[in-house]
Steps between C-alpha positions, in 0.01 A plus 500: 500500500564468872391770742861588588601538136193710424568738789864532392386574144268773631792653690708504181211649303458770763869584472469523121205740534687718750806509272291589194332783693841629608633496143193668349451743791138394548318388816571133576136439590408530131720207395410292806130532431543426129706189585227381735230560238698302243552208739145502633205617291685498166664156508365321805851390602465631856204446731590654838198351677594149393870565562477640852159383615415615851838671531407763238304729732748504794799543267336792319397652834852480644649636177269802502581558868873516415435741211288734714748495788792582270303782336394650832864504617565775244243745638669747733281775639777762497522456122129566464526821702764629263294440188332774307128570533428353157647161591320495834169573325569233237539233769193617692237686297624347175473147639145567622395636159656198327337251738150646470531567127611147414237351729221697332618410148537129581160489667336675206671297228511148649212500751754388759371548854595820678719318756705331225506823296639694794759229558605521133534878532719463810725242334548696178576833667859384562795545262828415677872557435553160338298612198560875507882506525572288187250709304655830611843380391375444147274809485759738655265787596629816660603493863176649638282237335736217592506603866121522523441160338781323683404627845131440436575137418725449804251651744184355349631142489461416873216748548306346213562151634370603842196666339420187297529280809271730702240513222505122464460449873213748516323327211577138585410512868132570456259789525297668767590569859653156552715542188626840620597355837677209332685740269616715792618190687687368195676831436587542868636147533700512176647839590578387855680186389689700236612759754589235755706296256682812379595614850602146600730470200639850561579406861683186390703686238589796719617284791692260275315196632559321170818464297499709185475201265163409657341846459349426160383155606338637816328781308355265241383255764336775705327650195346167399415412860327837554305458178382149585433570867297810422285306254432234765351751745329722239454381147641731230707702750841351408574725203427806712729366773804459271437838333485679835807306618705615201388864526581503873849355454571748221429795732665392827799721576844353539402172334705411193292285268714532185637144508159355577345710225758375249421141600125559470547660156691194379240270649217706351657472155497123534145493640367741237657304214342171611174646628399698193570218257284268712222757546487588130487128413179471707319756286234399253462672168243772556169478320437761227274686744760512778779588256294782348411629846867486596594713199234757593627514860860530377406784265313684775792455740756641255296771327266627772572386857879545517492847332224608739697381803816680380306817414346526846823400678720755319271804522701800612835328446790634295473215249432611143207352310735297281658345808157425646399336172790255507448424870135430421597255225749293701337279763579130439362253751735250655589242759260589781198495268594162350598315816232630734218466246589135436512427873168675561344306212605172660350609831177619338467178302538303822214705646283419200477862382403516135702692239821481705685375190381809309679720755842347435443483122418872483798582724745307281356662187555839666862412585593369156313777319649793693856361484488423127319815385690746715841340441444524124371858492639696797837586342339634182251700701777646715691608190190650340414692817859622528549366852758230424872542555643499146838368611610371842709751694543294814820320601483221757828489694567190710714616791524830685871541572687826443564397139132424441387823666743710297378353173138542608554868579656557158214321323249705696669827397466397136125445526492126559324330791733266691367261764749345744401153628698341782456315828776697675322750724800733566561544125129540424474760774792693348328488161177633648690781670635589157144531367512185286215253446560172680359152556605335824506124451651223294450606135480138379240376751130420466438805717672716237290345224189628676625825649785627283357762263646432154261728312708715267822308568717435195845398626657290772839579652620223731737693728485286814823393671370139498560295187200273561257792536625659178474174309149421625385854424631480143331165442176617661468828311636416155157389376353816653735758346670312218851359480650826371361704794643289785855565626717410797805645670775247563568401859814307400743596225557245221703210637418574863308245711431252220284291734257791526490554125157451346410322179511718191134416445411675826720805451390838372744747341746648748480875549779753437755268338680169545679548832283754684362360825286632780801510731705693241231767466474533880878533522500780244216682675691475824797661324294802394355387166146634447210436263480790256250585225625685191307632200705458183489731200684547173727754671556289811494131410603180671867535407515854637333394822734207565799718421410725793513207744832412664409132458263328260146518642285188516202534268187366671213579267378760254174646375498561126338787313167313488495450875583129484704350785817309407733317740871431460548120524764237436348439157407856405748788514307826472624781277327813634431760235385859484153538647553212741510527880773283652517377859847407621691413814751782485834517686584794726730769369817609675289690755302192585190611306333343198563694179 
């Protein structure tokens, strides 16, 4: 097989792993690592060292630099200031407890040197949103637990990467007074180049010195140049430089990095898919001693160290003990641990440091073990502890127009939790003024995949005025919510604009009947029609209610006697009964008021 064909096959395999993770709602890193293990140690079909030769180390280094830069772009200091004390302690005191605890256990169990043990502890103190978010979607804990775990993973991802880089530099650059001076110089140089590159890029972007289509290219080139240049002047300082560069850009005021962040997320997905398959293929089957030691370290991490870190970090908080127990159980390791550990192992091997391969083997065992065990057990534990949401009550609404806001307000009054997602700032601002939950951004972007909180969401209503956005949202979220929980509001009536019509395969059921469109609902609201909620009974049923209206009201949705939400669609005509609560768009009476 030629090199080009093999690389293309790895790209296709990475795509298959990402798709499988998306379908099964599990972290993609699990399937990527398993694919690499099958191709490498299990079958011997892939030998990365023979395939890439001397290019292996620089390619892995540049790939890790891109991953760390993209992760550090998500850390905004104003978000940290708004976090609760428990989350702040988890990403500070909790990380320190985890680092020292894992280092002590590894040193005691494997006789690994203290420098390598401390490096292992730093690497495996990081979780990350790429492994936490898919797990939370399948576990569905209550909102308090979900917020703690999600924000911990977002904040700890770049902080943990920076911590691991600093620990590695401190340990790899020597000991004694000369080693301390070299460490200080390395940190100062890496930080200085990172700051300088960030401010240089910010100046270029703010003064429009480059056309917009070159922004992503320029950012990528500057990231890789900063990484390589920093390593030339001070070995091992490049990773620190790109991490500081990303954190600086994320916190500069008036600098819009959303488009660049989207590009880096797409690029990181490609890099991660290729990188982890290649890195896992380089592993050797662990000896019985190393495998047994890895199981002991994994057990200590799950049963002792993580609960201790959570216990200390949540002292004095309002979290109940059941909520603390589930938080203590969920801590899967992810991308930063895998990528950085493999890169450090390559560097340590080049320095002739013994047992470097044991470091990466133990790290990968920790990743696979925590993801598999916690994915398989967390939902059952949440149910047993009584901290899981029994049935989703959230409704994701794509769009924030007057129609969308009116429906959201009605859903909120009935005890549901609507979330309006849109990239129109004036409409989002109006929704926030109305006290509704919002997400400002494209709801079908990579940014939304990382930042849009879908915990507890059970339905999608595509109410945007753009056909393409509605269609993409329905396709994107059907696997998430199920085909019977995804609906759209027509933008065009049947027969209108046939060129804009979408394939039936891509369409979700249309809301509120065959010919009801977004424009028609806005027209009625402009004429005085209002959204009204009515509780039906045996004495005052649906027929009696409609008889009081001067014109037939438009039934929007209903909540039955069991509290289940039902929508009126083109395929399902609701028949509200006694005990139901109906929500309608009601016409004004002769005095201009809704009945």
